[in-house]
C-alpha positions in Angstrom: -22.2 31.0 -54.7 -25.4 29.1 -55.4 -28.2 31.6 -55.9 -30.9 29.0 -56.2 -30.3 27.2 -53.0 -29.3 27.9 -49.4 -26.6 30.5 -50.0 -29.0 33.2 -51.3 -28.7 35.9 -48.6 -32.0 37.8 -48.9 -35.7 37.2 -48.8 -37.0 36.3 -52.2 -39.6 39.1 -51.8 -37.2 41.7 -50.5 -37.4 43.8 -53.6 -40.9 43.0 -54.8 -42.5 46.0 -56.5 -39.2 47.6 -57.2 -37.7 48.2 -60.7 -33.9 48.0 -61.0 -32.1 49.6 -63.9 -28.6 48.1 -64.1 -25.9 49.3 -66.5 -23.0 47.1 -67.5 -25.3 44.1 -67.0 -24.1 41.9 -69.8 -21.2 40.3 -67.7 -19.2 40.4 -64.5 -20.5 42.3 -61.5 -23.3 43.9 -63.4 -24.7 40.6 -64.5 -24.3 39.1 -61.0 -26.1 42.1 -59.6 -29.0 41.6 -62.0 -29.3 38.0 -61.0 -29.2 38.8 -57.3 -31.8 41.6 -57.5 -34.1 39.4 -59.7 -33.8 36.6 -57.1 -34.9 39.2 -54.5 -38.1 39.8 -56.5 -37.2 43.0 -58.4 -38.2 43.8 -61.9 -34.9 44.2 -63.7 -33.9 46.1 -66.8 -30.4 45.1 -68.0 -28.4 47.6 -70.1 -25.1 47.3 -72.0 -23.7 47.6 -75.5 -23.8 43.9 -76.4 -27.3 42.7 -77.2 -26.3 39.1 -77.6 -24.7 38.9 -74.2 -27.6 40.8 -72.6 -30.1 38.3 -74.0 -28.1 35.4 -72.6 -28.1 36.9 -69.1 -31.9 37.7 -69.5 -32.7 34.1 -70.5 -30.7 32.8 -67.6 -32.4 35.1 -65.1 -35.9 34.2 -66.4 -35.4 30.6 -65.4 -35.8 31.7 -61.7 -37.1 35.2 -61.6 -40.6 36.2 -60.4 -40.4 39.7 -61.7 -40.2 41.2 -65.2 -36.8 40.9 -66.9 -36.0 43.2 -69.9 -32.9 44.5 -71.6 -31.9 47.5 -73.6 -28.9 48.0 -75.8 -27.1 51.2 -74.6 -23.8 52.8 -75.4 -23.1 55.2 -72.5 -20.6 57.1 -74.6 -23.6 58.3 -76.7 -24.9 60.9 -74.2 -27.2 62.4 -76.8 -29.5 59.3 -76.7 -29.7 58.9 -72.9 -32.8 61.1 -72.6 -34.6 59.0 -75.3 -33.6 55.8 -73.6 -34.7 56.8 -70.1 -38.0 58.1 -71.5 -38.6 54.8 -73.3 -37.7 52.7 -70.3 -39.9 54.6 -67.8 -42.8 54.9 -70.3 -42.9 51.2 -71.2 -41.5 49.5 -68.1 -42.5 51.9 -65.3 -40.7 54.0 -62.7 -37.1 53.1 -61.8 -36.5 52.7 -58.1 -33.0 51.3 -58.1 -30.2 52.7 -60.4 -26.9 50.8 -60.6 -24.3 53.0 -62.4 -21.6 50.6 -63.8 -19.4 50.7 -66.9 -16.2 49.1 -68.0 -13.0 50.9 -66.9 -10.2 52.3 -69.0 -7.0 50.3 -69.9 -4.2 50.1 -67.3 -0.8 51.7 -67.4 1.1 54.6 -65.8 -0.8 57.9 -65.7 1.9 59.9 -67.4 1.6 57.7 -70.4 -2.0 58.9 -71.0 -2.8 61.8 -73.2 -5.5 64.3 -72.3 -7.7 62.7 -75.0 -7.5 59.4 -73.2 -9.6 60.8 -70.4 -12.6 61.7 -72.7 -14.3 58.3 -73.3 -13.9 56.9 -69.8 -15.2 60.1 -68.2 -18.1 60.2 -70.7 -19.4 56.7 -70.0 -18.8 56.9 -66.3 -19.2 60.3 -64.7 -21.0 62.2 -67.4 -23.5 59.3 -68.2 -24.1 58.6 -64.5 -24.8 62.3 -63.9 -27.3 62.6 -66.8 -29.1 59.4 -66.0 -29.4 60.4 -62.3 -30.7 63.8 -63.2 -33.5 62.2 -65.2 -34.4 59.5 -62.6 -34.2 61.5 -59.3 -37.5 63.4 -59.8 -39.3 60.0 -60.6 -37.8 58.4 -57.5 -39.0 61.4 -55.4 -42.5 60.9 -56.8 -42.4 57.2 -55.9 -41.1 58.0 -52.4 -38.2 55.6 -52.9 -34.8 55.6 -54.6 -31.5 53.8 -54.4 -28.5 54.9 -56.5 -25.4 52.7 -56.4 -22.1 53.2 -58.2 -19.8 50.2 -58.9 -16.4 51.8 -58.8 -13.1 50.6 -57.2 -11.0 50.4 -54.0 -8.7 52.9 -55.8 -10.8 55.7 -54.5 -9.2 55.0 -51.1 -5.8 53.6 -52.1 -4.7 54.2 -55.7 -3.7 51.0 -57.5 -0.3 51.0 -59.3 -0.4 51.1 -63.1 -4.1 52.1 -63.1 -3.5 55.8 -63.2 -6.4 56.8 -65.4 -8.8 54.5 -63.7 -7.7 55.7 -60.3 -8.4 59.3 -61.4 -11.8 58.4 -62.8 -13.0 56.4 -59.8 -12.0 59.2 -57.4 -14.1 61.6 -59.4 -17.1 59.3 -59.3 -16.8 58.9 -55.5 -16.6 62.6 -54.9 -19.6 63.1 -57.2 -21.6 60.6 -55.3 -20.6 62.0 -51.9 -21.6 65.5 -53.0 -25.0 64.2 -54.2 -25.6 62.4 -50.8 -26.0 65.9 -49.3 -28.4 67.1 -51.9 -30.8 64.3 -52.6 -34.3 63.9 -51.1 -34.4 62.0 -47.9 -36.2 59.1 -49.6 -33.3 58.5 -51.9 -29.9 57.1 -50.9 -26.7 57.1 -53.0 -23.7 54.9 -52.2 -20.6 53.3 -53.8 -19.4 49.8 -53.8 -15.7 49.4 -54.2 -14.8 46.0 -55.8 -11.3 44.6 -55.2 -9.7 42.0 -57.4 -12.8 40.2 -58.7 -13.0 37.2 -60.9 -14.3 38.9 -64.0 -13.2 39.4 -67.6 -12.3 43.0 -66.7 -9.5 41.8 -64.4 -8.0 39.6 -67.2 -8.1 42.6 -69.6 -6.3 44.7 -67.0 -3.6 42.2 -66.6 -3.1 42.1 -70.4 -3.0 45.8 -70.6 -0.5 46.1 -67.8 1.6 43.4 -69.4 1.7 45.3 -72.7 2.6 48.6 -71.1 5.0 47.5 -68.4 6.5 44.2 -69.7 5.5 42.3 -66.5 4.3 38.8 -67.1 0.6 37.9 -66.5 1.6 35.5 -63.7 3.8 38.2 -62.1 0.9 40.7 -62.2 -1.6 38.2 -60.7 0.9 37.2 -58.0 1.4 40.9 -57.1 -2.4 41.3 -56.8 -3.0 38.2 -54.7 -0.1 39.2 -52.4 -2.2 42.2 -51.3 -5.4 40.2 -50.5 -5.7 38.5 -47.1 -8.4 36.0 -48.3 -5.8 34.9 -50.9 -8.3 34.5 -53.7 -10.3 36.5 -56.2 -13.7 37.8 -55.0 -16.7 36.1 -56.6 -18.9 38.6 -58.5 -21.9 37.4 -56.6 -20.3 38.4 -53.3 -20.0 41.9 -54.7 -23.6 41.7 -55.9 -24.7 40.8 -52.4 -23.4 44.1 -51.1 -25.0 46.1 -53.9 -28.3 44.4 -53.3 -28.1 45.0 -49.6 -27.7 48.8 -50.3 -30.8 48.7 -52.5 -33.1 47.3 -49.8 -35.8 49.4 -48.2 -34.3 48.6 -44.9 -30.9 50.2 -45.9 -32.3 53.7 -46.0 -30.0 55.0 -43.3 -26.9 54.1 -45.3 -26.1 57.1 -47.4 -22.9 58.5 -48.9 -20.7 55.6 -48.1 -18.0 53.8 -50.1 -18.2 50.1 -49.2 -15.2 47.9 -50.1 -15.7 44.3 -51.2 -12.1 43.5 -51.6 -11.1 40.5 -49.5 -9.3 42.8 -47.1 -6.9 44.5 -49.6 -7.4 48.0 -48.2 -5.0 48.8 -45.4 -6.9 51.9 -44.3 -9.5 51.9 -41.5 
């Protein structure tokens, strides 16, 4: 997709005056979302663990953005620093109107091969961190009269993916957490999930390698198995997923609440 030319799907002022806080923004779907929201006029704060990668994304976005672009180095497994980080961001960069909860998933493999301890880090950086960040930002969103909270999770919340047992479990918990919150939040705040399918990111390559190591299947065999499930017969472009995320962040999307939207090339068989 070409963001700078005719394929950009939104008005370039659609998110003017809105501040988007995007986690996992150093690469993949998170970086694509940051670019899309910046193109739509938002101020964007990128967060991830890798400062060097964040700076590269920031520098690229600043070549076309009209809003303020910032980044913060954040490790979501360090829950004890989240309050400090949120305080610093909201004090120095202003209220957050759009929160994108996104973090790298756990390694692949059969669920029964995982120890109880294997659940700790993934649940911390996904569910626990998202909950703590959301708790801090919701009162500020209420005071602003506008809030959009979007989780980037997985199609596995509807149909578990073979050899991704721990990830399937985690993503399902995130979806249930989000749906529960959709009944509690102030009317001015929406919360929704985007469910990526097989997307052209580094994460997919890492998953293939992990499955290869744990099951013995070749990388080609793993990829062929994935593509055999996808009617569009290709990987999804991260910017296609970012388009769905940005749509859910728009002021005009306020009636969409508590949904899990698949961007999967038709992989899901359920209605």
